[in-house]
C-alpha positions as semicolon CSV with decimal commas, in nm:
position;residue;x (nm);y (nm);z (nm)
1;M;-0,391;0,475;-1,446
2;L;-0,479;0,153;-1,295
3;F;-0,249;-0,173;-1,279
4;N;-0,610;-0,371;-1,346
5;S;-0,696;-0,187;-1,682
6;V;-0,673;-0,324;-2,037
7;S;-0,480;-0,009;-2,138
8;F;-0,235;-0,079;-1,929
9;I;-0,184;-0,453;-1,934
10;F;-0,234;-0,436;-2,330
11;L;-0,070;-0,072;-2,412
12;F;0,145;0,088;-2,165
13;L;0,325;-0,193;-2,008
14;P;0,407;-0,397;-2,356
15;I;0,501;-0,060;-2,500
16;V;0,754;0,046;-2,205
17;L;0,923;-0,300;-2,202
18;I;0,944;-0,313;-2,581
19;L;1,148;-0,001;-2,593
20;Y;1,342;-0,014;-2,264
21;H;1,462;-0,378;-2,359
22;A;1,539;-0,265;-2,743
23;I;1,750;-0,003;-2,620
24;N;1,913;-0,203;-2,349
25;R;2,014;-0,459;-2,610
26;F;2,310;-0,215;-2,757
27;H;2,575;-0,096;-2,552
28;F;2,663;0,247;-2,615
29;R;2,805;0,555;-2,407
30;G;2,506;0,718;-2,207
31;K;2,261;0,423;-2,204
32;D;2,181;0,427;-1,829
33;L;2,076;0,788;-1,913
34;S;1,862;0,703;-2,189
35;L;1,698;0,413;-2,000
36;N;1,616;0,613;-1,698
37;L;1,472;0,933;-1,902
38;L;1,268;0,649;-2,100
39;L;1,119;0,527;-1,745
40;L;1,087;0,868;-1,638
41;V;0,892;1,007;-1,937
42;F;0,637;0,691;-1,910
43;S;0,630;0,772;-1,545
44;L;0,470;1,104;-1,622
45;V;0,256;0,935;-1,895
46;F;0,138;0,731;-1,629
47;F;0,068;0,976;-1,353
48;C;-0,115;1,213;-1,622
49;W;-0,305;0,938;-1,733
50;G;-0,668;1,028;-1,546
51;G;-0,745;1,327;-1,795
52;F;-0,573;1,637;-1,914
53;K;-0,788;1,838;-1,652
54;V;-0,661;1,635;-1,345
55;A;-0,284;1,631;-1,479
56;V;-0,292;2,049;-1,489
57;K;-0,402;2,085;-1,151
58;T;-0,186;1,805;-1,025
59;L;0,134;1,802;-1,234
60;P;0,287;2,164;-1,095
61;A;0,231;2,004;-0,738
62;L;0,459;1,690;-0,852
63;A;0,703;1,898;-0,996
64;S;0,743;2,132;-0,733
65;I;0,831;1,829;-0,500
66;V;1,068;1,685;-0,683
67;V;1,287;2,014;-0,769
68;W;1,229;2,137;-0,441
69;N;1,403;1,765;-0,259
70;Y;1,665;1,845;-0,556
71;L;1,766;2,164;-0,489
72;L;1,743;2,166;-0,138
73;A;1,956;1,830;-0,122
74;L;2,261;2,029;-0,359
75;L;2,218;2,329;-0,150
76;S;2,319;2,106;0,160
77;K;2,676;2,091;0,038
78;K;2,727;2,444;0,154
79;W;2,509;2,481;0,451
80;K;2,356;2,153;0,612
81;P;2,058;2,325;0,801
82;F;1,906;2,297;0,418
83;L;1,815;1,935;0,446
84;S;1,596;1,999;0,749
85;I;1,447;2,279;0,551
86;G;1,372;2,042;0,321
87;V;1,193;1,826;0,533
88;V;0,972;2,078;0,690
89;G;0,855;2,189;0,370
90;N;0,813;1,807;0,258
91;L;0,569;1,781;0,572
92;A;0,401;2,128;0,492
93;F;0,317;1,994;0,151
94;F;0,179;1,681;0,354
95;F;-0,052;1,837;0,622
96;Y;-0,162;2,123;0,366
97;Y;-0,296;1,878;0,106
98;K;-0,424;1,606;0,402
99;I;-0,573;1,880;0,616
100;W;-0,723;2,120;0,349
101;N;-1,000;1,940;0,246
102;E;-1,103;1,821;0,599
103;F;-1,118;2,210;0,686
104;A;-1,319;2,263;0,347
105;R;-1,565;1,996;0,435
106;L;-1,616;2,123;0,795
107;I;-1,640;2,492;0,659
108;D;-1,895;2,357;0,423
109;G;-2,097;2,182;0,685
110;L;-2,100;2,523;0,900
111;L;-2,211;2,790;0,599
112;S;-2,456;2,782;0,365
113;S;-2,462;2,547;0,046
114;N;-2,388;2,881;-0,147
115;L;-2,073;2,940;0,019
116;T;-1,835;2,659;-0,056
117;I;-1,473;2,628;-0,037
118;E;-1,286;2,473;-0,349
119;K;-1,145;2,147;-0,228
120;L;-0,786;2,028;-0,341
121;V;-0,722;1,756;-0,611
122;I;-0,481;1,509;-0,425
123;P;-0,192;1,405;-0,663
124;I;-0,187;1,025;-0,681
125;G;0,037;0,864;-0,432
126;L;0,101;1,196;-0,271
127;S;0,216;1,071;0,066
128;F;0,428;0,787;-0,081
129;I;0,610;1,035;-0,263
130;L;0,664;1,354;-0,014
131;F;0,782;1,012;0,208
132;H;1,041;0,902;-0,056
133;G;1,172;1,274;-0,064
134;I;1,191;1,283;0,338
135;S;1,394;0,965;0,342
136;Y;1,627;1,091;0,073
137;L;1,701;1,399;0,230
138;L;1,757;1,226;0,604
139;D;1,991;0,953;0,427
140;I;2,228;1,273;0,302
141;R;2,231;1,420;0,653
142;H;2,311;1,056;0,843
143;G;2,601;1,016;0,569
144;K;2,453;0,693;0,383
145;V;2,432;0,856;0,063
146;K;2,547;1,220;-0,127
147;P;2,338;1,454;-0,329
148;N;2,260;1,335;-0,649
149;R;2,332;1,607;-0,951
150;N;2,145;1,368;-1,214
151;F;1,795;1,559;-1,210
152;A;1,709;1,278;-1,409
153;E;1,825;0,977;-1,185
154;F;1,654;1,191;-0,882
155;A;1,352;1,228;-1,048
156;L;1,335;0,858;-1,152
157;Y;1,362;0,747;-0,750
158;M;1,076;1,001;-0,692
159;L;0,825;0,905;-0,949
160;F;0,891;0,506;-1,070
161;F;0,580;0,427;-1,188
162;P;0,549;0,091;-1,041
163;K;0,581;0,265;-0,687
164;L;0,431;0,584;-0,763
165;A;0,060;0,542;-0,663
166;Q;0,095;0,283;-0,331
167;G;0,428;0,188;-0,290
168;P;0,622;-0,004;-0,172
169;I;0,822;0,261;0,014
170;V;1,213;0,250;-0,123
171;K;1,492;0,426;0,097
172;Y;1,726;0,621;-0,159
173;Y;2,007;0,430;-0,048
174;E;1,808;0,090;-0,153
175;F;1,711;0,250;-0,487
176;E;2,023;0,418;-0,593
177;P;2,246;0,077;-0,699
178;Y;1,937;0,032;-0,920
179;L;2,013;0,385;-1,114
180;R;2,317;0,311;-1,272
181;N;2,447;-0,041;-1,426
182;R;2,155;-0,261;-1,387
183;K;2,136;-0,519;-1,545
184;V;1,821;-0,717;-1,652
185;V;1,885;-1,123;-1,725
186;F;1,585;-1,319;-1,889
187;E;1,499;-1,508;-1,590
188;D;1,440;-1,146;-1,427
189;L;1,157;-1,057;-1,666
190;V;0,997;-1,404;-1,636
191;S;1,003;-1,391;-1,233
192;G;0,843;-1,066;-1,273
193;L;0,602;-1,122;-1,523
194;E;0,499;-1,409;-1,279
195;R;0,472;-1,185;-0,973
196;F;0,239;-0,948;-1,199
197;I;0,036;-1,222;-1,246
198;V;-0,012;-1,344;-0,890
199;G;-0,100;-0,954;-0,804
200;L;-0,354;-0,929;-1,119
201;A;-0,541;-1,241;-0,995
202;K;-0,557;-1,119;-0,637
203;K;-0,697;-0,808;-0,699
204;V;-0,928;-0,890;-0,991
205;L;-1,026;-1,270;-0,908
206;V;-1,066;-1,228;-0,534
207;A;-1,090;-0,864;-0,374
208;D;-1,282;-0,745;-0,633
209;V;-1,514;-1,012;-0,632
210;L;-1,551;-0,988;-0,239
211;A;-1,615;-0,623;-0,315
212;L;-1,935;-0,699;-0,487
213;T;-2,076;-0,846;-0,128
214;V;-1,866;-0,606;0,099
215;N;-2,036;-0,304;-0,091
216;R;-2,349;-0,421;-0,054
217;I;-2,322;-0,501;0,290
218;F;-2,208;-0,169;0,404
219;S;-2,444;0,020;0,234
220;V;-2,708;-0,098;0,403
221;T;-2,936;0,147;0,605
222;Y;-2,978;0,221;0,980
223;G;-3,161;-0,062;1,109
224;Q;-3,160;-0,306;0,815
225;M;-2,864;-0,494;0,914
226;D;-2,875;-0,806;1,144
227;V;-2,548;-0,883;1,360
228;A;-2,434;-1,219;1,178
229;S;-2,417;-0,942;0,835
230;A;-2,236;-0,709;1,010
231;W;-1,972;-0,928;1,121
232;L;-1,942;-1,111;0,778
233;G;-1,921;-0,745;0,617
234;S;-1,593;-0,685;0,813
235;I;-1,449;-1,001;0,789
236;L;-1,507;-1,003;0,410
237;F;-1,322;-0,684;0,397
238;T;-1,051;-0,761;0,621
239;L;-0,961;-1,041;0,350
240;Q;-1,055;-0,755;0,058
241;I;-0,796;-0,502;0,198
242;Y;-0,532;-0,749;0,258
243;L;-0,596;-0,893;-0,124
244;D;-0,573;-0,554;-0,253
245;F;-0,331;-0,395;-0,157
246;S;-0,078;-0,748;-0,139
247;G;-0,193;-0,773;-0,496
248;Y;-0,075;-0,449;-0,600
249;S;0,255;-0,453;-0,427
250;D;0,291;-0,790;-0,640
251;M;0,241;-0,612;-0,939
252;A;0,457;-0,348;-0,862
253;I;0,730;-0,576;-0,739
254;G;0,698;-0,775;-1,036
255;I;0,690;-0,424;-1,299
256;G;1,008;-0,314;-1,128
257;R;1,197;-0,687;-1,187
258;M;1,111;-0,650;-1,550
259;F;1,337;-0,351;-1,561
260;G;1,577;-0,414;-1,350
261;F;1,490;-0,267;-0,986
262;R;1,443;-0,472;-0,681
263;I;1,167;-0,304;-0,507
264;P;1,135;-0,478;-0,125
265;E;0,867;-0,699;-0,029
266;N;0,580;-0,500;0,165
267;F;0,386;-0,809;0,296
268;N;0,452;-1,127;0,492
269;F;0,142;-1,315;0,560
270;P;-0,014;-1,029;0,810
271;Y;-0,305;-1,244;0,916
272;A;-0,105;-1,527;1,094
273;S;0,016;-1,259;1,369
274;T;-0,020;-1,320;1,748
275;S;0,039;-0,980;1,846
276;I;-0,020;-0,642;1,662
277;S;0,351;-0,537;1,722
278;E;0,409;-0,839;1,505
279;F;0,126;-0,784;1,249
280;W;0,294;-0,415;1,197
281;R;0,624;-0,621;1,102
282;R;0,406;-0,799;0,849
283;W;0,190;-0,513;0,662
284;H;0,314;-0,272;0,495
285;I;0,639;-0,361;0,559
286;T;0,791;-0,047;0,381
287;L;0,587;0,178;0,575
288;G;0,705;0,034;0,907
289;A;1,031;-0,004;0,816
290;W;1,040;0,390;0,713
291;F;0,880;0,508;1,043
292;R;1,074;0,250;1,245
293;E;1,427;0,407;1,086
294;Y;1,317;0,797;1,046
295;L;1,090;0,835;1,321
296;Y;1,110;0,597;1,657
297;I;1,476;0,575;1,652
298;P;1,527;0,967;1,607
299;L;1,253;0,975;1,877
300;G;1,494;0,766;2,110
301;G;1,388;0,430;2,010
302;S;1,395;0,209;2,305
303;R;1,734;0,316;2,448
304;K;1,662;0,671;2,537
305;G;1,359;0,840;2,651
306;N;1,008;0,700;2,724
307;V;0,948;0,432;2,465
308;Y;0,534;0,405;2,513
309;L;0,545;0,756;2,433
310;H;0,745;0,742;2,123
311;L;0,548;0,411;2,022
312;F;0,222;0,622;2,075
313;I;0,376;0,907;1,858
314;V;0,474;0,674;1,578
315;F;0,067;0,526;1,529
316;L;-0,050;0,844;1,607
317;V;0,138;0,966;1,303
318;T;0,054;0,665;1,112
319;G;-0,281;0,722;1,152
320;I;-0,286;1,066;1,032
321;W;-0,078;0,945;0,721
322;H;-0,374;0,802;0,642
323;G;-0,617;1,032;0,672
324;S;-0,651;1,378;0,864
325;S;-1,037;1,260;0,941
326;L;-1,071;1,188;1,335
327;V;-1,136;0,828;1,257
328;F;-0,802;0,754;1,112
329;I;-0,665;0,938;1,408
330;L;-0,858;0,686;1,647
331;W;-0,759;0,388;1,433
332;G;-0,396;0,482;1,493
333;I;-0,387;0,526;1,858
334;C;-0,584;0,223;1,891
335;H;-0,299;0,051;1,759
336;G;-0,075;0,227;1,937
337;L;-0,231;0,156;2,292
338;C;-0,190;-0,223;2,202
339;V;0,115;-0,247;2,075
340;M;0,247;0,010;2,449
341;M;0,031;-0,266;2,660
342;E;0,186;-0,527;2,448
343;R;0,498;-0,450;2,537
344;F;0,437;-0,397;2,903
345;L;0,299;-0,735;2,909
346;V;0,561;-0,904;2,724
347;Q;0,815;-0,707;2,964
348;K;0,621;-0,884;3,266
349;G;0,623;-1,225;3,094
350;W;0,266;-1,261;3,095
351;Y;0,189;-1,222;2,725
352;E;0,394;-1,507;2,596
353;K;0,212;-1,744;2,844
354;I;-0,160;-1,680;2,652
355;P;-0,237;-1,978;2,463
356;K;-0,123;-1,912;2,076
357;I;-0,493;-1,930;1,967
358;L;-0,611;-1,643;2,198
359;R;-0,338;-1,423;2,094
360;W;-0,428;-1,456;1,720
361;L;-0,768;-1,399;1,796
362;Y;-0,743;-1,110;1,979
363;T;-0,501;-0,970;1,723
364;M;-0,744;-1,071;1,449
365;L;-1,004;-0,904;1,643
366;V;-0,812;-0,547;1,689
367;V;-0,729;-0,531;1,283
368;N;-1,099;-0,656;1,194
369;I;-1,250;-0,403;1,380
370;G;-0,995;-0,124;1,285
371;W;-1,042;-0,182;0,921
372;I;-1,393;-0,063;0,924
373;A;-1,256;0,298;0,921
374;F;-1,123;0,270;0,610
375;K;-1,461;0,149;0,490
376;T;-1,713;0,412;0,720
377;P;-1,495;0,730;0,659
378;T;-1,687;0,966;0,897
379;L;-1,646;0,853;1,276
380;D;-2,058;0,856;1,329
381;M;-2,051;0,565;1,010
382;F;-1,821;0,390;1,192
383;K;-2,000;0,438;1,550
384;T;-2,324;0,322;1,374
385;Y;-2,150;0,033;1,221
386;I;-1,951;-0,057;1,572
387;K;-2,348;-0,094;1,687
388;H;-2,443;-0,296;1,434
389;L;-2,179;-0,561;1,505
390;L;-2,278;-0,544;1,873
391;G;-2,647;-0,575;1,842
392;M;-2,745;-0,244;1,970
393;I;-2,927;-0,111;1,655
394;P;-3,259;-0,303;1,700
395;V;-3,357;-0,466;1,341
396;V;-3,672;-0,337;1,243
397;E;-3,700;-0,476;0,839
398;P;-3,354;-0,666;0,775
399;N;-3,245;-0,615;0,406
400;F;-3,144;-0,983;0,407
401;I;-2,964;-1,211;0,617
402;W;-2,615;-1,310;0,649
403;S;-2,710;-1,624;0,439
404;Y;-2,812;-1,398;0,145
405;Y;-2,463;-1,263;0,091
406;L;-2,272;-1,621;0,143
407;L;-2,303;-1,709;-0,268
408;N;-2,118;-2,025;-0,366
409;Q;-1,875;-1,827;-0,554
410;R;-1,757;-1,676;-0,202
411;I;-1,740;-1,977;-0,008
412;V;-1,516;-2,121;-0,272
413;I;-1,291;-1,824;-0,252
414;L;-1,280;-1,795;0,118
415;I;-1,198;-2,178;0,126
416;L;-0,904;-2,131;-0,099
417;F;-0,793;-1,803;0,081
418;V;-0,766;-1,987;0,398
419;M;-0,619;-2,323;0,262
420;V;-0,366;-2,139;0,052
421;C;-0,237;-1,866;0,280
422;L;-0,260;-2,042;0,616
423;C;-0,206;-2,428;0,523
424;I;0,050;-2,398;0,246
425;F;0,245;-2,080;0,228
426;Q;0,267;-2,019;0,585
427;N;0,444;-2,357;0,652
428;E;0,831;-2,310;0,596
429;R;0,849;-2,648;0,502
430;V;0,630;-2,679;0,218
431;Q;0,776;-2,309;0,085
432;E;1,094;-2,511;0,079
433;C;1,001;-2,792;-0,113
434;L;0,771;-2,571;-0,371
435;R;1,112;-2,371;-0,416
436;K;1,333;-2,678;-0,474
437;W;1,053;-2,825;-0,706
438;D;1,041;-2,522;-0,927
439;K;1,434;-2,545;-0,968
440;R;1,485;-2,905;-1,017
441;S;1,162;-3,018;-1,179
442;V;1,058;-2,996;-1,510
443;G;0,717;-3,113;-1,446
444;F;0,629;-2,870;-1,181
445;S;0,751;-2,601;-1,409
446;I;0,512;-2,700;-1,648
447;V;0,205;-2,747;-1,383
448;K;0,319;-2,359;-1,252
449;Y;0,301;-2,189;-1,622
450;V;-0,010;-2,346;-1,685
451;L;-0,186;-2,272;-1,391
452;L;-0,030;-1,875;-1,438
453;T;-0,166;-1,888;-1,804
454;I;-0,472;-1,955;-1,699
455;L;-0,465;-1,703;-1,417
456;F;-0,366;-1,461;-1,656
457;V;-0,661;-1,543;-1,883
458;L;-0,899;-1,538;-1,642
459;S;-0,769;-1,184;-1,475
460;V;-0,824;-1,077;-1,838
461;C;-1,175;-1,184;-1,907
462;A;-1,297;-1,033;-1,530
463;V;-1,105;-0,708;-1,614
464;T;-1,278;-0,703;-1,944
465;A;-1,611;-0,776;-1,845
466;N;-1,663;-0,580;-1,512
467;K;-1,579;-0,184;-1,421
468;Y;-1,234;-0,089;-1,317
469;Q;-1,220;-0,116;-0,940
470;P;-0,951;0,131;-0,806
471;F;-0,711;-0,020;-0,499
472;I;-0,834;0,045;-0,191
473;Y;-0,467;0,242;-0,086
474;F;-0,529;0,487;-0,373
475;Q;-0,684;0,749;-0,182
476;F;-0,354;0,761;0,070
């Protein structure tokens, strides 16, 4: 099920909210368990919404992962190495699903078409679910939490539907306080709805509109794309993937707040970064925090061993996490090399002396080129697009020149995006003024809710008028 679908917006979410808050109004013994079971049941419904056949193939794997982590955590009370066994098991799940389909694709290419290996149906959000399980076991190992004997509570942590498909990744010790005695005040319900509307608008009014042009440019055949069109496609996709993923995170955070959960932020204006290191502190924040806490620091971080080797390993694993194909691995390695280079230059005092605008341009160039890997799943397709960017492929008969793709609608979207993200929200003084006005000014609140209502109506119109566009990070 997609957050940007009519069935979710007008059926699934309202039903869950009504039932949840109806139960929450009463005070009785076992209310927390009842609320958790309600959310767990609807999380499973959310998972199985894609169809009976898909659910039959993927639900056993999902159940196995949840039960595996639950049992290994309990068994660790008698023998601590069970925690390590649990982590290894999670990693085995991860690499099995990540590598098998690539192996099947390779074999299919080598053998005749009559001899094919059946590919696995990967459960939605598999990587996120496994990372939640690993963090739970490692939090127990480090003494941050104790094994949870309540299976419903633990299963809800693993499968809570707002973060099921694309995160944000929530560490168990961050989520545990909300499993019991959580409170939902009216302000949480309202602020959660506001955040959901903003995220929905990002997705269906901006990201999906940009996707129409992006898909058209990236589908141009060999030798029919001019250099300007290639750069336009990559730049628009850079905007699209940010608005698509951050829009999902906004919706997930908003939905969680409606039920009394505080899901951590996942983005902090990453395209304002002036280094790749800063970019990864602002982009997919929960994934970066996960790797830092559970991989980088255990390797030795910057205190023990070779810090450059540790950084290289982290970004290599980051690339593998996104996909087992060579193009994703090279993408991770490239970002890792940039972070290593920046760290070396900062220590020498050179990097900070470079003008800020040049550092920003370098950062955005690396990020922009890197995102092409997410639109070109094979290395050959990636190399071909890079050649188009560099003008290395003669344009025999251009499909359309770059000006054709820049329709008025896209120009307006780009201008609004730059103005809002770089000129308004990136300014701390402006942000502080907006927060003060929101608290003190009735007029400001009225204008805000009128704009949110307009955004919601326009978003619903877009959802009902167009085919559902899946979120880009669903594949991970």
